[in-house]
C-alpha positions, 0 to 999 in steps of 0.5 A, spaced: 119 830 653 115 827 659 109 831 661 108 834 666 104 830 669 109 825 668 114 830 672 109 830 677 108 824 678 116 822 679 118 828 684 112 826 689 115 818 688 122 821 690 119 825 695 116 819 699 123 814 697 126 820 700 122 821 707 122 813 708 130 814 707 130 820 712 126 815 717 131 809 717 136 814 718 134 814 725 130 807 725 135 803 730 134 797 726 139 802 721 144 800 727 151 799 723 155 804 720 153 800 713 146 802 714 147 808 716 151 810 709 147 808 704 141 811 708 144 817 708 147 816 700 140 814 697 137 820 702 141 825 698 142 822 692 134 823 692 134 830 694 138 832 688 133 828 684 126 832 687 131 838 686 132 838 679 125 835 678 123 843 681 127 845 677 125 842 671 118 845 672 121 852 674 120 851 681 121 858 684 125 859 687 129 852 685 136 854 684 140 851 678 141 842 681 147 843 679 152 849 683 
């Protein structure tokens, strides 16, 4: 089992990457359907990662990530 410090590090990293993908979605260089689709897909996947890590660490108000 991972330590709380490991989980917090992973969550910070996932949040950083999620935010980078969110910026890329609105970037003028992200101008094709394929690039937008990749950015949105990665952004949404990282949202799920963050929610799951928050749920595992029992953050208040975080619902079960499967529902």
